[in-house]
N, C-alpha and C positions, 0 to 999 in steps of 0.2 A: 462271441466274447468281445467286449469292448477293447479298443487299443489302449485305453487308459488303465485298464486292469492289468494288461501285459506290462505296461510301464511300471505299475506299482509293484509287480512281482520282481521285475528286473532291478528296480531301485531298492526294494527291500533286501534282496540278496546282496547287492553291492554294499548296503548299509551293514548287513550282518558280517560280511567279510571284513569291512573296514573296522567295525566295532571290535571284532576279535583281534585284529592286528594292533589296534591302539591299546587294548587291554594287555595283550601279550608283551608288547614293547615297554609299556609302563612298568609291568612287573619285573622285567629284565633290568630296567634302569634302577628300580628300587633295590633289587638284589645285588646288582653290580657284579663285582668280582667274586662275591660269595657264591653265586650260582655256578661259576666255573670251578671254585674250590670244592663245592659239594659234589659236583659231577666227577671231579678228579680224585676225590678222597674216598667217597663212599662206594667204591667198586672193588672191594677186597676179594669178594667171591661172587658167584652167580646170583645169589639171593639178595645180597646188598645192592648189587648192580640193578636187579629187577626192581627193588623198592625205590632206588634212586630215580630210575626212569619214570616210575609211576608218580613219584612225588613232584619231580621237576615238570613233567607234562601236565599234571593236574593243576600245578601252580601257575604256569604260564599259558595254559589253555591252548597249547599248540604242539602237536606231535612233530610237526615239521621243524619247529625250532629245536626240539630235543634231538631229533635224528640228524639234522644238519650240524648241530653243535657236536654231537657224538662223532660224526664222520670227520669233522675238523680236528677233534681231539686225537683220533687215530692217526690222521694226517700229520699232526704235530708230534706224534710219538708219546702222548700223555696217557693213552689208553691202549691196551692190547686188543686184538680182534675179539677174543673171547669175552672180555669185559664189555666191549661195545655191543656185542650180540645180546648180552643180558640186559643192558640199558635199553636197547631198542625194543626188547620184549616188554619191559616195563612201560615204555612209552605207548605201546599199543593198548595196554590196559588203561593207562592214565587218560588217553584221548577219549575213552568212552564216557568220561564225565561230561563232555560237551553235549552228548546226545541227551543225557538226563536234564541238563540245563534247558535244552530246547523243549523237552517234554513238559517241563515246568511252565515254560512260556506258552505252549499250546493248550495246557490244561487250565491255566488261570489267566485272567486278563491283567497283564502287567502294565498296560498303557498308562494308567493313572499314577503308577509309581515312578515311571521313568522321568516325568517332567520335573518333580522335585529333585531327582537325582542329577538331572542336567544342570539345574540351578546351583546345587551344592558343589558339583564338580567344577563349574565355572569359577566360583568363589575360591576354591582350593587352587585352581590353576593360576589365578592372578595373585595368590598369596606367595608364590614362588617357593616358599619353604616346603609346602605340601603339594607342589604342582604335579609330582608323579602319582600321588594318591588321587588327585583330581583327574589326571589322564586315565588312570585305571577305572575310576567311577564313570567317566565319560564313555569309555569303551563298553563297560557293562550296560550302561543305559542305552547306548546305540544298539547293542546286541539284542536286548529284550524288546526294545522298540521295533526292531526289524522283525523279530519273531512274532510279536503281537500283530504287526501289520500284515505279515504273511498269513497268519491264522485268519484274520478278519477278511483278507482278500480271498482266501480259499472259500470262506462261507459266502462271500459276495458273488463269486463265480458260480456257486450253486451247481457244482459239477455232477452231483448226484441226480440232477434232473436234466443234465445235458446229454441227450440221447446219442449224439455223435461221439462224445468222449466215452460214454458207457459202451457203445458198440465197438469202439476201437480196442479197448482193453478186454472186452468180452471175446474178441476174435482170437485171443491167445488162450490156449488150453493151459490153465494153471496147474494141471496135474502132469504136464509134459515136461521132460527134462530139456527139450529143445527150447521151450519158452524160458526156462530158468537160465540156460546158457546165453540166450539172447539178451536178457535183462542184465545178466552178469557182465557181458561184454559192453553193454550200453553204459552201465555204471562205471566201468573202468575208463572208458573213453571220455565220458563227461567229466569225471573227476580229474583226469589228466588235462583236459582242456581248460577247466575252471580253476585248476590248481588249489581247490578247496573242497575237502570231503564234507566239511560242515555245511556248505551251501547246498550240496546235493542231498545231504541228510535232511535239510529243511524242506526241500522240494518233495522228497519222498514222504515225509510226514504229512505235508499238505495234501498230497494225492491220496495217501492211505486214510487220513482223517476224513476226507470228503466222501469216502466210500467207493470210489471208482477204481482204485488200484488194489487188487487182492493182496493180502499180506504176504503170500509166497513170492510174488513178483517184487514187492517192496523190499523184502529181505534179500532177494537176488541182487537188487540194486546196491544194497548195503555191502554185500560181499564184493561187488565190483569196486566200490569206494575203497575198500581195504587194499586192493591191488593198485588202484590208480594213485593213491596217496603216496605209494613208495617211489613214484617217478621222481618226486622232488629231490629226495636224498640222492638218488642215482645221478640226476643232472648235476647236483652240487658236487658230486665226487668225480665227475668226468675229468677235470683238470688236476685231480689230486694224485697222490701216490698209490701204489698197488694196494696197501693195507686199507686205505680209506675206501677205495673202490670195492674191496671185498666186504667191508662193513655195510656199505650201501646195498650191495647185492644180497647180503645175508638178510637184510630187511625185506627185500622182495621175496627171497626164498621162504622166509618165515610165513609171510602172508599167503603166498601161493600154496604152500603145503597145507595151511589151515583151510583154505577154500576147497582144496581137493578132498580132504577127509570129511568135511561138512557135506559136500555134494554127494559123497558115497551114502550118507544116511540123511539126506536133506529133509525129507518130509517128517520122519520120526523125530529128528532133532528140533524142527520148528514146532511140532506139536508139543514136545516136552517144554520148550521155552514158553509157549502160550499157556501151558498148564501152570507154570510158575506164577503168572499174573492173572490167572482166572479167566482166560479167554478161550472159547471154542472156535478154532479156525474154520471148522466145517459148518458152523451155524449159518442160517440164512441171513440173520440180522446180527451184526456185531456192533457193540457200542463204539462209534467212531473215535471218541476221545481216548479210548484205551489202546487204540492201534499204535499211537505214537509211543506208548509205554512198551508195547511188544517190540517195536523196533529198537528202542534203547536197551531193553532187557536182552534181546538177541545179540546186539553189538557187544555188550559186556560179557555175556555168557560165552560167546564165540571166542573172544580174545583171551578170557581167563582159561578156558579149556585148552586152547591152542598153546598157551604159555605153559600150562601144567604138564602138557605132553612133551613139549620140545625143550624145556629147561634142562631136562636130564640128558639131552643129546647135543649140547652146545659144542663139545669137542668134535663130534661127527659133522655138525654143520660147518664148523671151522675148516675141517679137512675138505669138505665138499666145495666150499667157495674158493678155497686155495687151489683146488684142482681145476675149477672152471676158469678162474682169473689167474693166469700165470704172471709171474713177475716180468716186467718189461726188461729188455736188454739194458744192462748198465751202461750209461753213457760216460764218456770221458769226463772226469771231474773238471776239466778245463773248459768244458762247454758252458755257455751262459744259459742258465735256467733257474727259475724260482722253484723252490721245493715245496713250500707250504701255502702259497697264495697264487691265485690265478690273475693274470694281467687284466682280464675284463670281467670276470665273474665275482660278484660280491655276495657274501652269505646273506641269507634271508634275515638274519638277526645281526645287524651292524654292531651292536654292543659287544658281541662275541667275536667279531672279526679281528679285534685288536689282538687277541691271543695268537692268531695265525701270523699276523704281522710281526709280533714280538719274536716268534720262533724264526721267522725269515730273517730278522735282524741278527739274531744269534748265529744263524748260518752264514750271514754276510760277514760278521766279525771273525768267525772261524776261518773263512776263506781268506780274509785279509791277513790273518796270522800265518797261514800257509804261504802266502805271498812273501811275507817278511822272512820266513824260513828260507825261501829261495834266494833272497837278497843276501842273507848270511852265508849261504853256500857259495854265492857268486863271488864273495870277497876272497875266497881261497882258490878260485879257478884261474889257472895260468894258461891253459890250452885255449887258443882262440876259437876253435870250432865248437868246443864244449861250452865256452863262455857265450858265444852267439846263440846257441840253442837255448840255454837257460835264460839269457836276456830276452829272447823273443817270447818265451813263456811268461816272463814277468810283464812284458808289454801287453800280452793278451789278458793277463789278470787285471791290469790297470783299466783296460777297456771294459772288462766285465764289471769291475767296481763302479764305473760311471753308469753303466746300464742298470745295475742293481739299485743304485740310489734313485734313479729316475722311476723305475718300475714300482719300487716300494713306496716312494713318495706319491705316485699317481694313485696307488691302491688306497693309501691312507687319506688322500684328498677325497676320493670317492666315498670312503666310509664316513668321513666327516660331514658329507652333505646330508646324511640322515639325521634324524632327531636323536641326539645322544645326551647322556648325563654329563654334568660339568666335570666329574671325575674322569670320564672317558675322553672328553675333549682335551683335558690337561695331559692325559697319557699320550694322545696323538701328537700334541705339540712337542712333548719330550721326545717321542720316537722320531719325529722329523728332524729334530736337532741331532739325535744319535746317528742317523744315517748320513747326515751331512759331515759330521766329524769322522765317521768311519771311512767315508770316501776320501777325506783329506789324509787319513793315514795311508790309504792306497797311493795317493799322490806322492807322499813323502817316501814311501818304499821305492816308487819308480824314479824319483829324483836321486836317491842313493845309487840305484842301478845305473842311471845315466852318468853319474860322476865316476863310477867304476869303469864304465865304458870309455870315457874320455881318458882316464888314466891308462887303460890298456893300449889305446891308440897312440899314446905318447911314448917317449923313450925312457921315462923315469918310472920308478916303482917306490912304494912305501918302504920305509926301513922296518926292520924286524920289530923294533919297539913300537912304531906306529901301528903295525898289524896287531900287536898285543893289546894296545889301547883300544883299537877299533873293535876287536872281538869282545873286549870287556864291556864297551859301550853298547854293542849290539845285544849282549847277554842281558844287560840291565833293561834295555828296551823290550826285549822279548818277555822278560818278567812282567813288565807293565802290561803288555798285551794279554798275557796269561791271566793276570788279575782282572783285567777288563772283561774277559770272557767268563770268568767266575761270577763277576757282578751281574752280567747279563743273563746268566742262567739261573741264578738263585733268587729267592724271595727277599724283598727289601728288609724285612724285620730280622733276617738272619745273617745280614752282610755287614762287613766292617770296611767302611769306605776309607779309613785311615791308612790301610795297607797300600792303596793306590797312591795316596798323597806321599807316603814315605818313599815309594819307589821313584816317584817323580822328583822329589827333593834330591835323592841320590844321583839321578840323571843330571839335574841342574848343577849340583856341586861338582860332579865329575867333568861336565862340559867346561865350567869355569877353570877348573884345574888344568885341563888339557889346553885351553885357550892360552893361559899364561905360559905354560911350558912350550907351546908351539912357537910363540914369539922368541923365547930364549933359544930354542933349537935352531931357528932360522938365523938368528944373530950369530950363533956359534958355528954356522955353516954345516950343520949335520945333514941338511937337505935343502933343496932350493925353495924359493918362495912359491913357485907354481905348484909343487907337490904338497907344500904346506897348506896352500889354499884349498886344494881338493880334499885334503885330509880333514880340514876344519869344516868344509861343506858337509861332509858326511856326519861329523860330530854334531853340527848345528841342526841338521835334518833330523837326527835321532832325538835331539832335545825338543824340537817342534812336534815330533811324533808323540813324545811323552805328554806334551800339553794337550794334544787332540784326545789322547787316551783318557786323561783326567776329565776333559769336557764330556766325553761319552759317559763316564761313571757318574758325573754330577747330574747329567740329564736323566740317567736311569734312577738316581736316588732322589731327584727333585730338589737339588740344592742349588746354590747360587752359580751364576756364570763364572767360569774360571778365567783368570787373567794371568798370562805368563809373566 
C-alpha cells in the first residue's frame, strides 16, 4: 500500500471531521439562542424530550453538541436529570442520520456536485448577510468531498485483492463472540482516541464496502463507537456539579445497556437487520455497495430499539445513576469556587457556553448581595469580637469577588476566541461589563465595612438618628440589588428596567437630602465633623453602589452606558 494512499485516508478523515464541525457550528450560529430555548422549553415530558433531542441532533449533525449542551443545561439547573436522560436518548437516534448521509456519499459519486457547492458557499460567506448559510454549505461540501475521496481511495487500495489484508481479517472467526468482543473494544478505543464516531463509521464503511471486513465485525465496531462517543460528555461533565455528572453517566449507561442486550442476541439481531435491507449475511458474495446501507440500518435500528425499551425506565435509570454518583460533600459557601463553568475547560460548542457564563454571573451577583447583607448586619454589631469575625468574613468575600471576576473574564475571553455570531459577541461584551460592575459593588461593600471598622476603633458613635438614616439607605440599596438579581435571572422581553432606575433615583434623592442635613447637624453641634464624615462616606458609598447596579442592569438590557 502506497504511503500516499495512507495520507489520502488520513486527510479525508480530517476533512470529514472538519466539515462536520463547520456545518454544526454554522447551524448553531444561525439558530442562536433559539436552539437553547428549544432545548429548554420542549422537554415537558419524556416523549417531547426525546423528540427534542432527535430534532436538535439531526439539525446540528452532532450528538456531541447536543449531549454536552444537555449536560451544561443540567449543570445550570435548566433541565432536570430525567429530562436530560430523555434528550440524550433522542440524541442517540438523531445521530444515526449522519450514517445515512455517509451511505449516500458511498452509494453515489458526489464529487462533481461539491465543487459548485464550494463556489456558492464562498460567495455567500463574502456576502456577510448570508455568511452562516455559506459556512453551512461549505461544511456540507467538505463532508461529501471527504466521503467521496474515502470511497475512491478504498477502491484504489483494492483491498479485495490484497491477500495480506484478507488473511488478517480471515484469521478472526466471525462466528466467535471473542472476535465480536475484540472489535467492540477496538471500536470503543478508536472512537475515544479520535473523538469522532463519524470518522470511525466512515472507516468501517470503507472496509466493509471493499469486501475485506465481514459485516458482523463491522457492526461490532459500530457498537464500540456507541460506547466511545459517550466519553466526550463525561469529560465535559468532570468539572461540573453532581447532577451534570449524573446526566453524562446516564448517557454511558444507556449505550452500555443497549450493547449488552444486543450482544445477547447478536447474530439473530444482525440477520434481522440484514433482512430489512435485502442482504443475506451468510452469502458467499454480497453486493459491497449495500454493506454501508446495512451499517446505517443497524445503527438506526439499534438506537431506536434501545430507546423504545429504556424510555419507560427513565425513573429507574435516574435512581441508578444517583446511586452510583453520590453528591459531593457540601463545601462552605465562603469558599471560592465557580459553580457552572470550568476554569480551563471550554464546551465543544462555544455558542452555547454563553449560557453557563450567564448562570455564573447570576451566582456572582447573588453572592455579592449576601456580602451586602453582612454589611447591613455589621452596622448593628457593637461587640468587638463578633464585629471582627463578621468583618473578616466580608474581607474574604471581597477577595472571592476579585477572583470570580478574573475567572469569569478569562472564560469569556477563551470563548470569544472561537468563531461566534455577532449576537453572541455582543452578549460577551455585555457580560464582561456586568462582571466588572458587580466586582465594583463588592468593593463598595468592603469600603462601607472599612468605614464601620474605623468608627468602632474610634471613641465616637453614630447618633440614633444617623443609625435610622443609614438603615433606611441600606434598605434602599438592598432593594436595588434585589431588582438587579431579578433582571439577571429573567428574559429581556419580560423585564421592566424602569424599576431599577426608580430605585436609583430614590437613592440619589435620599443621599442629597442626608448631605444637606449632615451639614446642618454638624453646624448645630449634634455630632462632630469626624463622625459626620464617616456617616457621609457610607451614604456616598451606597449611592455609588446604586450606580454600579444600574450599570449592570443596562449591560444586561443592552442599553446606553449609565452616568451618575
